[in-house]
N, CA, C and O atoms as CSV, one atom per row, in Angstrom:
chain,resi,resn,atom,element,x,y,z
A,1,MET,N,N,-60.968,-13.332,19.608
A,1,MET,CA,C,-60.134,-13.902,20.634
A,1,MET,C,C,-60.433,-13.198,21.957
A,1,MET,O,O,-60.497,-11.969,22.002
A,2,PRO,N,N,-60.618,-13.970,23.041
A,2,PRO,CA,C,-60.961,-13.336,24.315
A,2,PRO,C,C,-59.780,-12.557,24.878
A,2,PRO,O,O,-58.620,-12.919,24.682
A,3,GLN,N,N,-60.103,-11.491,25.572
A,3,GLN,CA,C,-59.068,-10.689,26.238
A,3,GLN,C,C,-58.880,-11.222,27.650
A,3,GLN,O,O,-59.850,-11.378,28.391
A,4,TYR,N,N,-57.667,-11.494,28.016
A,4,TYR,CA,C,-57.359,-12.013,29.339
A,4,TYR,C,C,-56.752,-10.908,30.186
A,4,TYR,O,O,-56.060,-10.027,29.675
A,5,SER,N,N,-57.015,-10.960,31.483
A,5,SER,CA,C,-56.464,-9.971,32.395
A,5,SER,C,C,-55.004,-10.260,32.716
A,5,SER,O,O,-54.195,-9.341,32.842
A,6,TYR,N,N,-54.668,-11.554,32.848
A,6,TYR,CA,C,-53.313,-11.971,33.196
A,6,TYR,C,C,-53.003,-13.295,32.501
A,6,TYR,O,O,-53.902,-14.055,32.141
A,7,ALA,N,N,-51.717,-13.549,32.325
A,7,ALA,CA,C,-51.255,-14.852,31.844
A,7,ALA,C,C,-50.294,-15.391,32.902
A,7,ALA,O,O,-49.296,-14.748,33.227
A,8,PHE,N,N,-50.597,-16.564,33.432
A,8,PHE,CA,C,-49.773,-17.189,34.462
A,8,PHE,C,C,-48.927,-18.301,33.850
A,8,PHE,O,O,-49.410,-19.090,33.039
A,9,PHE,N,N,-47.662,-18.351,34.248
A,9,PHE,CA,C,-46.744,-19.365,33.759
A,9,PHE,C,C,-45.964,-19.955,34.921
A,9,PHE,O,O,-45.524,-19.236,35.818
A,10,ASP,N,N,-45.798,-21.270,34.897
A,10,ASP,CA,C,-44.896,-21.925,35.830
A,10,ASP,C,C,-43.491,-21.794,35.251
A,10,ASP,O,O,-43.311,-21.837,34.034
A,11,LEU,N,N,-42.509,-21.635,36.111
A,11,LEU,CA,C,-41.144,-21.462,35.624
A,11,LEU,C,C,-40.557,-22.786,35.131
A,11,LEU,O,O,-40.261,-22.935,33.945
A,12,ASP,N,N,-40.391,-23.736,36.035
A,12,ASP,CA,C,-39.768,-25.021,35.694
A,12,ASP,C,C,-40.699,-25.885,34.853
A,12,ASP,O,O,-41.828,-26.175,35.248
A,13,GLY,N,N,-40.211,-26.285,33.704
A,13,GLY,CA,C,-40.985,-27.187,32.858
A,13,GLY,C,C,-41.976,-26.499,31.942
A,13,GLY,O,O,-42.598,-27.152,31.104
A,14,THR,N,N,-42.136,-25.190,32.087
A,14,THR,CA,C,-43.043,-24.442,31.216
A,14,THR,C,C,-42.291,-23.328,30.496
A,14,THR,O,O,-42.335,-23.224,29.270
A,15,VAL,N,N,-41.608,-22.506,31.266
A,15,VAL,CA,C,-40.824,-21.412,30.690
A,15,VAL,C,C,-39.398,-21.885,30.417
A,15,VAL,O,O,-38.824,-21.592,29.368
A,16,ILE,N,N,-38.833,-22.622,31.379
A,16,ILE,CA,C,-37.464,-23.107,31.206
A,16,ILE,C,C,-37.387,-24.620,31.400
A,16,ILE,O,O,-38.164,-25.219,32.144
A,17,ASP,N,N,-36.429,-25.206,30.707
A,17,ASP,CA,C,-36.059,-26.601,30.944
A,17,ASP,C,C,-34.945,-26.553,31.976
A,17,ASP,O,O,-33.787,-26.306,31.641
A,18,SER,N,N,-35.298,-26.790,33.224
A,18,SER,CA,C,-34.345,-26.660,34.322
A,18,SER,C,C,-33.709,-27.987,34.716
A,18,SER,O,O,-32.970,-28.048,35.698
A,19,ALA,N,N,-33.985,-29.042,33.970
A,19,ALA,CA,C,-33.506,-30.378,34.337
A,19,ALA,C,C,-31.990,-30.453,34.539
A,19,ALA,O,O,-31.560,-31.034,35.535
A,20,PRO,N,N,-31.161,-29.902,33.656
A,20,PRO,CA,C,-29.719,-30.051,33.873
A,20,PRO,C,C,-29.244,-29.469,35.202
A,20,PRO,O,O,-28.463,-30.109,35.906
A,21,GLY,N,N,-29.693,-28.286,35.551
A,21,GLY,CA,C,-29.278,-27.663,36.803
A,21,GLY,C,C,-29.842,-28.362,38.019
A,21,GLY,O,O,-29.127,-28.586,38.996
A,22,VAL,N,N,-31.113,-28.708,37.971
A,22,VAL,CA,C,-31.760,-29.372,39.111
A,22,VAL,C,C,-31.110,-30.725,39.371
A,22,VAL,O,O,-30.733,-31.030,40.503
A,23,THR,N,N,-30.982,-31.524,38.337
A,23,THR,CA,C,-30.425,-32.864,38.537
A,23,THR,C,C,-28.955,-32.805,38.957
A,23,THR,O,O,-28.507,-33.621,39.763
A,24,GLY,N,N,-28.210,-31.849,38.416
A,24,GLY,CA,C,-26.818,-31.687,38.813
A,24,GLY,C,C,-26.681,-31.298,40.276
A,24,GLY,O,O,-25.769,-31.762,40.961
A,25,CYS,N,N,-27.570,-30.461,40.753
A,25,CYS,CA,C,-27.532,-30.038,42.156
A,25,CYS,C,C,-27.968,-31.164,43.087
A,25,CYS,O,O,-27.450,-31.278,44.198
A,26,VAL,N,N,-28.911,-31.996,42.655
A,26,VAL,CA,C,-29.310,-33.160,43.456
A,26,VAL,C,C,-28.137,-34.124,43.565
A,26,VAL,O,O,-27.825,-34.614,44.651
A,27,ARG,N,N,-27.490,-34.392,42.438
A,27,ARG,CA,C,-26.322,-35.283,42.461
A,27,ARG,C,C,-25.248,-34.748,43.414
A,27,ARG,O,O,-24.682,-35.499,44.208
A,28,TYR,N,N,-24.980,-33.463,43.327
A,28,TYR,CA,C,-23.982,-32.830,44.194
A,28,TYR,C,C,-24.344,-33.017,45.665
A,28,TYR,O,O,-23.492,-33.410,46.462
A,29,ALA,N,N,-25.584,-32.744,46.034
A,29,ALA,CA,C,-26.011,-32.860,47.432
A,29,ALA,C,C,-25.858,-34.282,47.938
A,29,ALA,O,O,-25.375,-34.503,49.049
A,30,MET,N,N,-26.267,-35.244,47.129
A,30,MET,CA,C,-26.180,-36.642,47.554
A,30,MET,C,C,-24.717,-37.079,47.668
A,30,MET,O,O,-24.364,-37.813,48.591
A,31,GLU,N,N,-23.872,-36.638,46.749
A,31,GLU,CA,C,-22.437,-36.949,46.821
A,31,GLU,C,C,-21.829,-36.383,48.095
A,31,GLU,O,O,-21.071,-37.063,48.788
A,32,GLN,N,N,-22.167,-35.123,48.403
A,32,GLN,CA,C,-21.615,-34.477,49.589
A,32,GLN,C,C,-22.054,-35.176,50.874
A,32,GLN,O,O,-21.317,-35.192,51.859
A,33,LEU,N,N,-23.245,-35.747,50.859
A,33,LEU,CA,C,-23.740,-36.486,52.028
A,33,LEU,C,C,-23.208,-37.916,52.069
A,33,LEU,O,O,-23.404,-38.629,53.053
A,34,GLY,N,N,-22.534,-38.332,50.996
A,34,GLY,CA,C,-22.034,-39.701,50.930
A,34,GLY,C,C,-23.135,-40.725,50.737
A,34,GLY,O,O,-23.017,-41.874,51.162
A,35,ARG,N,N,-24.202,-40.294,50.091
A,35,ARG,CA,C,-25.359,-41.166,49.859
A,35,ARG,C,C,-25.418,-41.586,48.402
A,35,ARG,O,O,-24.863,-40.911,47.534
A,36,PRO,N,N,-26.093,-42.706,48.129
A,36,PRO,CA,C,-26.233,-43.136,46.730
A,36,PRO,C,C,-27.037,-42.118,45.922
A,36,PRO,O,O,-28.003,-41.527,46.403
A,37,ILE,N,N,-26.608,-41.944,44.701
A,37,ILE,CA,C,-27.310,-41.028,43.793
A,37,ILE,C,C,-28.385,-41.823,43.065
A,37,ILE,O,O,-28.105,-42.884,42.508
A,38,PRO,N,N,-29.621,-41.309,43.066
A,38,PRO,CA,C,-30.680,-42.013,42.332
A,38,PRO,C,C,-30.325,-42.143,40.851
A,38,PRO,O,O,-29.545,-41.348,40.326
A,39,PRO,N,N,-30.893,-43.141,40.182
A,39,PRO,CA,C,-30.655,-43.274,38.732
A,39,PRO,C,C,-31.049,-41.985,37.997
A,39,PRO,O,O,-31.969,-41.273,38.398
A,40,GLU,N,N,-30.333,-41.718,36.932
A,40,GLU,CA,C,-30.551,-40.485,36.161
A,40,GLU,C,C,-32.027,-40.277,35.802
A,40,GLU,O,O,-32.537,-39.162,35.904
A,41,ARG,N,N,-32.698,-41.325,35.392
A,41,ARG,CA,C,-34.106,-41.194,34.971
A,41,ARG,C,C,-35.009,-40.765,36.117
A,41,ARG,O,O,-36.082,-40.207,35.887
A,42,ASP,N,N,-34.578,-41.025,37.366
A,42,ASP,CA,C,-35.393,-40.658,38.529
A,42,ASP,C,C,-35.128,-39.240,39.019
A,42,ASP,O,O,-35.928,-38.691,39.776
A,43,LEU,N,N,-34.031,-38.647,38.604
A,43,LEU,CA,C,-33.675,-37.322,39.105
A,43,LEU,C,C,-34.640,-36.235,38.642
A,43,LEU,O,O,-34.801,-35.224,39.326
A,44,THR,N,N,-35.277,-36.426,37.506
A,44,THR,CA,C,-36.219,-35.406,37.026
A,44,THR,C,C,-37.464,-35.314,37.897
A,44,THR,O,O,-38.238,-34.366,37.760
A,45,CYS,N,N,-37.676,-36.274,38.788
A,45,CYS,CA,C,-38.800,-36.190,39.728
A,45,CYS,C,C,-38.662,-34.980,40.640
A,45,CYS,O,O,-39.643,-34.534,41.235
A,46,PHE,N,N,-37.439,-34.443,40.753
A,46,PHE,CA,C,-37.202,-33.284,41.602
A,46,PHE,C,C,-37.732,-31.991,40.994
A,46,PHE,O,O,-37.822,-30.975,41.683
A,47,ILE,N,N,-38.079,-32.019,39.727
A,47,ILE,CA,C,-38.587,-30.817,39.074
A,47,ILE,C,C,-40.066,-30.697,39.403
A,47,ILE,O,O,-40.882,-31.522,38.993
A,48,GLY,N,N,-40.393,-29.653,40.150
A,48,GLY,CA,C,-41.789,-29.413,40.517
A,48,GLY,C,C,-42.004,-29.367,42.015
A,48,GLY,O,O,-42.274,-28.299,42.565
A,49,PRO,N,N,-41.889,-30.524,42.702
A,49,PRO,CA,C,-42.164,-30.483,44.141
A,49,PRO,C,C,-41.057,-29.773,44.913
A,49,PRO,O,O,-39.996,-29.472,44.365
A,50,THR,N,N,-41.314,-29.513,46.176
A,50,THR,CA,C,-40.293,-28.875,46.999
A,50,THR,C,C,-39.099,-29.809,47.161
A,50,THR,O,O,-39.230,-31.028,47.045
A,51,LEU,N,N,-37.952,-29.232,47.428
A,51,LEU,CA,C,-36.740,-30.031,47.595
A,51,LEU,C,C,-36.826,-30.941,48.815
A,51,LEU,O,O,-36.381,-32.088,48.762
A,52,LEU,N,N,-37.387,-30.450,49.904
A,52,LEU,CA,C,-37.531,-31.303,51.093
A,52,LEU,C,C,-38.341,-32.546,50.762
A,52,LEU,O,O,-37.986,-33.654,51.163
A,53,TYR,N,N,-39.422,-32.357,50.034
A,53,TYR,CA,C,-40.248,-33.491,49.620
A,53,TYR,C,C,-39.422,-34.450,48.767
A,53,TYR,O,O,-39.466,-35.664,48.970
A,54,GLY,N,N,-38.677,-33.909,47.822
A,54,GLY,CA,C,-37.891,-34.741,46.922
A,54,GLY,C,C,-36.836,-35.557,47.643
A,54,GLY,O,O,-36.723,-36.763,47.422
A,55,PHE,N,N,-36.067,-34.916,48.498
A,55,PHE,CA,C,-35.015,-35.657,49.193
A,55,PHE,C,C,-35.594,-36.686,50.158
A,55,PHE,O,O,-35.004,-37.746,50.365
A,56,SER,N,N,-36.722,-36.383,50.736
A,56,SER,CA,C,-37.365,-37.333,51.648
A,56,SER,C,C,-37.997,-38.491,50.889
A,56,SER,O,O,-37.761,-39.654,51.216
A,57,ASN,N,N,-38.794,-38.178,49.880
A,57,ASN,CA,C,-39.591,-39.198,49.193
A,57,ASN,C,C,-38.876,-39.902,48.054
A,57,ASN,O,O,-39.153,-41.072,47.794
A,58,PHE,N,N,-37.976,-39.236,47.377
A,58,PHE,CA,C,-37.292,-39.855,46.249
A,58,PHE,C,C,-35.944,-40.458,46.643
A,58,PHE,O,O,-35.440,-41.365,45.981
A,59,CYS,N,N,-35.364,-39.937,47.737
A,59,CYS,CA,C,-34.049,-40.425,48.169
A,59,CYS,C,C,-34.098,-41.138,49.515
A,59,CYS,O,O,-33.108,-41.731,49.944
A,60,GLY,N,N,-35.238,-41.082,50.174
A,60,GLY,CA,C,-35.397,-41.783,51.442
A,60,GLY,C,C,-34.639,-41.172,52.607
A,60,GLY,O,O,-34.332,-41.870,53.574
A,61,LEU,N,N,-34.330,-39.884,52.536
A,61,LEU,CA,C,-33.605,-39.243,53.626
A,61,LEU,C,C,-34.554,-38.867,54.763
A,61,LEU,O,O,-35.722,-38.550,54.537
A,62,ASP,N,N,-34.031,-38.910,55.986
A,62,ASP,CA,C,-34.844,-38.475,57.131
A,62,ASP,C,C,-34.927,-36.949,57.115
A,62,ASP,O,O,-34.218,-36.312,56.336
A,63,PRO,N,N,-35.769,-36.348,57.950
A,63,PRO,CA,C,-35.946,-34.888,57.905
A,63,PRO,C,C,-34.653,-34.089,58.100
A,63,PRO,O,O,-34.458,-33.069,57.439
A,64,ILE,N,N,-33.778,-34.532,58.989
A,64,ILE,CA,C,-32.535,-33.793,59.228
A,64,ILE,C,C,-31.621,-33.869,58.002
A,64,ILE,O,O,-31.089,-32.850,57.561
A,65,ASP,N,N,-31.439,-35.065,57.455
A,65,ASP,CA,C,-30.590,-35.198,56.267
A,65,ASP,C,C,-31.234,-34.565,55.035
A,65,ASP,O,O,-30.531,-34.087,54.145
A,66,SER,N,N,-32.553,-34.559,54.978
A,66,SER,CA,C,-33.231,-33.883,53.865
A,66,SER,C,C,-32.916,-32.397,53.892
A,66,SER,O,O,-32.653,-31.803,52.846
A,67,GLN,N,N,-32.938,-31.789,55.067
A,67,GLN,CA,C,-32.613,-30.362,55.169
A,67,GLN,C,C,-31.147,-30.119,54.830
A,67,GLN,O,O,-30.826,-29.132,54.169
A,68,LYS,N,N,-30.254,-31.000,55.269
A,68,LYS,CA,C,-28.841,-30.875,54.900
A,68,LYS,C,C,-28.685,-30.951,53.383
A,68,LYS,O,O,-27.918,-30.189,52.794
A,69,ALA,N,N,-29.412,-31.868,52.759
A,69,ALA,CA,C,-29.346,-32.018,51.301
A,69,ALA,C,C,-29.838,-30.753,50.599
A,69,ALA,O,O,-29.248,-30.320,49.608
A,70,VAL,N,N,-30.917,-30.163,51.112
A,70,VAL,CA,C,-31.423,-28.916,50.530
A,70,VAL,C,C,-30.364,-27.824,50.636
A,70,VAL,O,O,-30.126,-27.090,49.677
A,71,ASP,N,N,-29.735,-27.719,51.790
A,71,ASP,CA,C,-28.702,-26.698,51.986
A,71,ASP,C,C,-27.530,-26.908,51.027
A,71,ASP,O,O,-27.019,-25.946,50.453
A,72,LEU,N,N,-27.104,-28.155,50.853
A,72,LEU,CA,C,-26.016,-28.466,49.920
A,72,LEU,C,C,-26.438,-28.189,48.474
A,72,LEU,O,O,-25.667,-27.628,47.695
A,73,TYR,N,N,-27.647,-28.579,48.126
A,73,TYR,CA,C,-28.210,-28.318,46.800
A,73,TYR,C,C,-28.086,-26.822,46.491
A,73,TYR,O,O,-27.632,-26.429,45.417
A,74,ARG,N,N,-28.499,-26.005,47.455
A,74,ARG,CA,C,-28.532,-24.556,47.222
A,74,ARG,C,C,-27.138,-23.944,47.129
A,74,ARG,O,O,-26.967,-22.907,46.488
A,75,VAL,N,N,-26.148,-24.560,47.751
A,75,VAL,CA,C,-24.774,-24.089,47.594
A,75,VAL,C,C,-24.390,-24.160,46.118
A,75,VAL,O,O,-23.890,-23.189,45.551
A,76,ARG,N,N,-24.626,-25.307,45.506
A,76,ARG,CA,C,-24.277,-25.473,44.087
A,76,ARG,C,C,-25.200,-24.648,43.193
A,76,ARG,O,O,-24.764,-24.096,42.183
A,77,TYR,N,N,-26.470,-24.567,43.568
A,77,TYR,CA,C,-27.433,-23.812,42.779
A,77,TYR,C,C,-27.029,-22.342,42.717
A,77,TYR,O,O,-27.040,-21.735,41.646
A,78,ARG,N,N,-26.671,-21.768,43.875
A,78,ARG,CA,C,-26.240,-20.363,43.927
A,78,ARG,C,C,-24.951,-20.138,43.124
A,78,ARG,O,O,-24.746,-19.074,42.539
A,79,ALA,N,N,-24.101,-21.148,43.109
A,79,ALA,CA,C,-22.802,-21.032,42.425
A,79,ALA,C,C,-22.917,-21.137,40.908
A,79,ALA,O,O,-21.902,-21.078,40.214
A,80,GLY,N,N,-24.111,-21.289,40.388
A,80,GLY,CA,C,-24.295,-21.329,38.938
A,80,GLY,C,C,-25.253,-22.377,38.441
A,80,GLY,O,O,-25.664,-22.337,37.282
A,81,GLY,N,N,-25.622,-23.323,39.296
A,81,GLY,CA,C,-26.559,-24.358,38.877
A,81,GLY,C,C,-27.888,-23.807,38.400
A,81,GLY,O,O,-28.554,-24.412,37.560
A,82,MET,N,N,-28.276,-22.651,38.941
A,82,MET,CA,C,-29.564,-22.062,38.544
A,82,MET,C,C,-29.580,-21.650,37.073
A,82,MET,O,O,-30.646,-21.538,36.468
A,83,PHE,N,N,-28.407,-21.427,36.506
A,83,PHE,CA,C,-28.340,-21.002,35.105
A,83,PHE,C,C,-28.087,-22.168,34.147
A,83,PHE,O,O,-27.955,-21.963,32.941
A,84,GLU,N,N,-28.021,-23.371,34.675
A,84,GLU,CA,C,-27.865,-24.566,33.837
A,84,GLU,C,C,-29.252,-24.994,33.353
A,84,GLU,O,O,-29.773,-26.041,33.735
A,85,CYS,N,N,-29.814,-24.166,32.522
A,85,CYS,CA,C,-31.149,-24.407,31.985
A,85,CYS,C,C,-31.258,-23.673,30.653
A,85,CYS,O,O,-30.335,-22.977,30.229
A,86,ARG,N,N,-32.384,-23.842,30.018
A,86,ARG,CA,C,-32.605,-23.114,28.765
A,86,ARG,C,C,-34.076,-22.712,28.692
A,86,ARG,O,O,-34.950,-23.390,29.233
A,87,VAL,N,N,-34.325,-21.615,28.023
A,87,VAL,CA,C,-35.698,-21.165,27.805
A,87,VAL,C,C,-36.266,-22.003,26.667
A,87,VAL,O,O,-35.629,-22.165,25.626
A,88,TYR,N,N,-37.462,-22.532,26.872
A,88,TYR,CA,C,-38.089,-23.328,25.819
A,88,TYR,C,C,-38.334,-22.488,24.577
A,88,TYR,O,O,-38.626,-21.295,24.651
A,89,GLU,N,N,-38.208,-23.145,23.441
A,89,GLU,CA,C,-38.418,-22.487,22.156
A,89,GLU,C,C,-39.813,-21.869,22.090
A,89,GLU,O,O,-40.809,-22.515,22.416
A,90,GLY,N,N,-39.863,-20.618,21.666
A,90,GLY,CA,C,-41.125,-19.917,21.484
A,90,GLY,C,C,-41.603,-19.142,22.700
A,90,GLY,O,O,-42.500,-18.307,22.581
A,91,VAL,N,N,-41.035,-19.396,23.848
A,91,VAL,CA,C,-41.512,-18.725,25.064
A,91,VAL,C,C,-41.217,-17.228,25.021
A,91,VAL,O,O,-42.088,-16.414,25.326
A,92,GLU,N,N,-40.012,-16.870,24.649
A,92,GLU,CA,C,-39.658,-15.447,24.616
A,92,GLU,C,C,-40.583,-14.681,23.672
A,92,GLU,O,O,-41.039,-13.586,24.000
A,93,GLU,N,N,-40.856,-15.248,22.513
A,93,GLU,CA,C,-41.737,-14.601,21.548
A,93,GLU,C,C,-43.158,-14.480,22.096
A,93,GLU,O,O,-43.818,-13.459,21.907
A,94,LEU,N,N,-43.622,-15.528,22.774
A,94,LEU,CA,C,-44.963,-15.494,23.365
A,94,LEU,C,C,-45.064,-14.396,24.413
A,94,LEU,O,O,-46.043,-13.650,24.440
A,95,LEU,N,N,-44.067,-14.294,25.269
A,95,LEU,CA,C,-44.086,-13.264,26.307
A,95,LEU,C,C,-44.069,-11.865,25.698
A,95,LEU,O,O,-44.754,-10.966,26.188
A,96,LYS,N,N,-43.297,-11.677,24.640
A,96,LYS,CA,C,-43.269,-10.383,23.956
A,96,LYS,C,C,-44.639,-10.054,23.350
A,96,LYS,O,O,-45.103,-8.916,23.423
A,97,GLU,N,N,-45.271,-11.057,22.757
A,97,GLU,CA,C,-46.595,-10.847,22.156
A,97,GLU,C,C,-47.630,-10.483,23.224
A,97,GLU,O,O,-48.427,-9.564,23.035
A,98,LEU,N,N,-47.612,-11.198,24.333
A,98,LEU,CA,C,-48.553,-10.891,25.415
A,98,LEU,C,C,-48.309,-9.487,25.963
A,98,LEU,O,O,-49.248,-8.744,26.247
A,99,ASN,N,N,-47.040,-9.141,26.103
A,99,ASN,CA,C,-46.696,-7.803,26.579
A,99,ASN,C,C,-47.199,-6.744,25.607
A,99,ASN,O,O,-47.744,-5.723,26.025
A,100,ALA,N,N,-47.018,-6.982,24.316
A,100,ALA,CA,C,-47.471,-6.029,23.296
A,100,ALA,C,C,-48.983,-5.850,23.341
A,100,ALA,O,O,-49.498,-4.784,23.005
A,101,ARG,N,N,-49.686,-6.889,23.754
A,101,ARG,CA,C,-51.156,-6.811,23.868
A,101,ARG,C,C,-51.605,-6.241,25.209
A,101,ARG,O,O,-52.801,-6.096,25.466
A,102,GLY,N,N,-50.636,-5.921,26.055
A,102,GLY,CA,C,-50.973,-5.330,27.348
A,102,GLY,C,C,-51.434,-6.351,28.388
A,102,GLY,O,O,-52.089,-5.991,29.367
A,103,ILE,N,N,-51.097,-7.604,28.179
A,103,ILE,CA,C,-51.496,-8.652,29.119
A,103,ILE,C,C,-50.323,-8.921,30.064
A,103,ILE,O,O,-49.281,-9.412,29.630
A,104,PRO,N,N,-50.482,-8.605,31.352
A,104,PRO,CA,C,-49.402,-8.852,32.303
A,104,PRO,C,C,-49.126,-10.347,32.444
A,104,PRO,O,O,-50.051,-11.156,32.521
A,105,CYS,N,N,-47.853,-10.697,32.477
A,105,CYS,CA,C,-47.446,-12.084,32.654
A,105,CYS,C,C,-46.995,-12.284,34.098
A,105,CYS,O,O,-46.231,-11.490,34.647
A,106,VAL,N,N,-47.487,-13.358,34.692
A,106,VAL,CA,C,-47.197,-13.659,36.089
A,106,VAL,C,C,-46.466,-14.992,36.147
A,106,VAL,O,O,-46.860,-15.957,35.493
A,107,LEU,N,N,-45.401,-15.034,36.934
A,107,LEU,CA,C,-44.597,-16.242,37.068
A,107,LEU,C,C,-44.936,-16.932,38.379
A,107,LEU,O,O,-44.962,-16.302,39.436
A,108,ALA,N,N,-45.195,-18.224,38.302
A,108,ALA,CA,C,-45.449,-19.034,39.494
A,108,ALA,C,C,-44.331,-20.059,39.617
A,108,ALA,O,O,-43.933,-20.681,38.632
A,109,THR,N,N,-43.828,-20.227,40.840
A,109,THR,CA,C,-42.756,-21.196,41.051
A,109,THR,C,C,-42.636,-21.511,42.533
A,109,THR,O,O,-42.982,-20.696,43.388
A,110,CYS,N,N,-42.142,-22.698,42.820
A,110,CYS,CA,C,-41.811,-23.068,44.201
A,110,CYS,C,C,-40.411,-22.594,44.569
A,110,CYS,O,O,-40.013,-22.668,45.731
A,111,LYS,N,N,-39.668,-22.108,43.584
A,111,LYS,CA,C,-38.305,-21.639,43.851
A,111,LYS,C,C,-38.359,-20.420,44.762
A,111,LYS,O,O,-39.305,-19.635,44.697
A,112,PRO,N,N,-37.347,-20.260,45.611
A,112,PRO,CA,C,-37.247,-19.001,46.357
A,112,PRO,C,C,-37.164,-17.819,45.388
A,112,PRO,O,O,-36.590,-17.926,44.304
A,113,HIS,N,N,-37.738,-16.713,45.794
A,113,HIS,CA,C,-37.799,-15.506,44.974
A,113,HIS,C,C,-36.424,-15.095,44.455
A,113,HIS,O,O,-36.289,-14.686,43.302
A,114,GLU,N,N,-35.399,-15.203,45.310
A,114,GLU,CA,C,-34.053,-14.793,44.908
A,114,GLU,C,C,-33.564,-15.542,43.674
A,114,GLU,O,O,-32.867,-14.967,42.838
A,115,PHE,N,N,-33.920,-16.812,43.553
A,115,PHE,CA,C,-33.480,-17.592,42.401
A,115,PHE,C,C,-34.329,-17.291,41.171
A,115,PHE,O,O,-33.795,-17.108,40.077
A,116,ALA,N,N,-35.629,-17.240,41.341
A,116,ALA,CA,C,-36.514,-16.993,40.198
A,116,ALA,C,C,-36.207,-15.657,39.534
A,116,ALA,O,O,-36.160,-15.567,38.307
A,117,THR,N,N,-35.998,-14.622,40.339
A,117,THR,CA,C,-35.732,-13.307,39.746
A,117,THR,C,C,-34.391,-13.279,39.021
A,117,THR,O,O,-34.259,-12.628,37.985
A,118,GLN,N,N,-33.401,-13.979,39.558
A,118,GLN,CA,C,-32.099,-14.026,38.880
A,118,GLN,C,C,-32.179,-14.782,37.564
A,118,GLN,O,O,-31.563,-14.376,36.578
A,119,ILE,N,N,-32.926,-15.872,37.537
A,119,ILE,CA,C,-33.072,-16.655,36.308
A,119,ILE,C,C,-33.782,-15.829,35.240
A,119,ILE,O,O,-33.339,-15.776,34.093
A,120,VAL,N,N,-34.881,-15.187,35.621
A,120,VAL,CA,C,-35.640,-14.370,34.680
A,120,VAL,C,C,-34.759,-13.239,34.132
A,120,VAL,O,O,-34.780,-12.960,32.934
A,121,ALA,N,N,-33.993,-12.597,35.005
A,121,ALA,CA,C,-33.113,-11.514,34.566
A,121,ALA,C,C,-31.988,-12.052,33.662
A,121,ALA,O,O,-31.663,-11.449,32.640
A,122,HIS,N,N,-31.413,-13.170,34.046
A,122,HIS,CA,C,-30.313,-13.753,33.272
A,122,HIS,C,C,-30.716,-14.018,31.822
A,122,HIS,O,O,-29.929,-13.803,30.900
A,123,PHE,N,N,-31.946,-14.486,31.631
A,123,PHE,CA,C,-32.404,-14.820,30.279
A,123,PHE,C,C,-33.175,-13.673,29.620
A,123,PHE,O,O,-33.726,-13.834,28.531
A,124,GLY,N,N,-33.211,-12.526,30.281
A,124,GLY,CA,C,-33.857,-11.357,29.682
A,124,GLY,C,C,-35.353,-11.492,29.523
A,124,GLY,O,O,-35.935,-10.921,28.601
A,125,LEU,N,N,-35.979,-12.238,30.407
A,125,LEU,CA,C,-37.422,-12.429,30.323
A,125,LEU,C,C,-38.131,-11.402,31.193
A,125,LEU,O,O,-39.360,-11.393,31.261
C-alpha cells in the first residue's frame, strides 16, 4: 500500500452530512426576508457552493438581498444550526486509522474557519 503524505477531506458531504442544518438555515433566511422558500429537494443545492452564490443563483436574490440572506443564515447557524448534522458512518474510524499511521488529515471547506473548527471540535474529530 502506498504511503501518503497527507489525506485531504471536504467537510460537507464527505465528513459530515450537513443537509439538515444548511437547509434549515436557508429556510430561516428566506422566511426572515419574506421571500418564497425553494422546494425542499432544491435546498440541498446550497451544500458546497458559497452562500452568496446559492442565494443569488438558486433563490434569484439580487446582490444586496443575497448578502442579507447570508447574514440571516449565519445568525441561525451560529445559534446551533452548525451542529444540525451528523458524521458519516466510518469517518471517525478512518481518521483514527490514518492518524495511527502518521498520515496528517487536512480539512477543506468553504465554511468560515470559526464554524469548521467548532464542528470538528463538537464531534471530537
